[in-house]
C-alpha atoms as one frame of an Amber mdcrd trajectory, in Angstrom:
protein
  10.642 -24.736 -11.760   7.428 -26.363 -12.907   5.498 -25.129 -15.954   2.588
 -24.293 -13.646   4.687 -21.990 -11.463   6.135 -20.325 -14.573   2.598 -19.510
 -15.745   1.738 -18.098 -12.314   4.835 -15.887 -12.388   3.912 -14.644 -15.868
   0.356 -13.865 -14.716   1.715 -12.021 -11.662   4.064  -9.914 -13.823   1.292
  -9.148 -16.327  -0.951  -7.975 -13.477   1.746  -5.546 -12.286   1.801  -3.890
 -15.723  -1.654  -2.364 -15.225  -1.070   1.350 -14.677  -3.211   1.519 -11.535
  -1.061  -1.245 -10.016   2.287   0.028 -11.303   1.607   3.542  -9.987   1.314
   2.147  -6.461   4.531   0.159  -6.748   6.855   2.512  -8.594   7.096   6.247
  -7.964   8.209   6.785 -11.560   4.852   5.418 -12.759   2.859   7.508 -10.293
   1.550  11.048 -10.609   2.206  11.528  -6.877   5.028  13.820  -5.774   8.179
  11.677  -5.334   8.860  12.968  -1.806   5.313  12.151  -0.719   5.514   8.735
  -2.398   8.701   7.970  -0.447   7.220   9.176   2.841   4.204   6.857   2.910
   4.401   3.376   4.373   5.583   0.754   1.902   3.035  -1.994   2.519  -0.564
  -2.546   1.579  -1.750  -4.319   4.704  -4.950  -2.422   5.532  -5.011  -3.624
   9.126  -1.431  -2.473   9.729  -2.109   0.874   8.069  -5.266   1.417  10.122
  -3.443   0.530  13.326  -0.612   2.951  12.515  -3.065   5.718  11.623  -5.155
   5.192  14.739  -2.087   5.596  16.962  -0.938   8.859  15.351  -3.518  10.822
  17.351  -2.464   9.173  20.606  -3.213   5.980  22.446  -6.140   5.070  24.675
  -8.334   7.801  23.243 -11.982   7.959  24.220 -14.175   6.433  21.514 -15.668
   9.744  20.356 -12.236  11.399  20.098 -10.941   8.465  18.030 -13.955   8.625
  15.708 -13.584  12.370  15.217  -9.905  12.069  14.331
C-alpha cells in the first residue's frame, strides 16, 4: 500500500467519526429507534431512493397524483 493511499484511508476514517456521519452509518450512534433504523434502505444513493419512493404509490401515475403523493 502506498503512503498516499494510507493517508486517504486515514482521512476517510476520520470523516466517519463525525457524529452526523456516524449516526447515519451505525444505529448505536443514532438517536433513531433501532427498528426504524433497520427498516430503512441501507444506501445513500438519492436517485435510487427517489425511484423506490416514487414507486411505492404505484406505477404510471398521472403527473398530478405523483406530485401530490
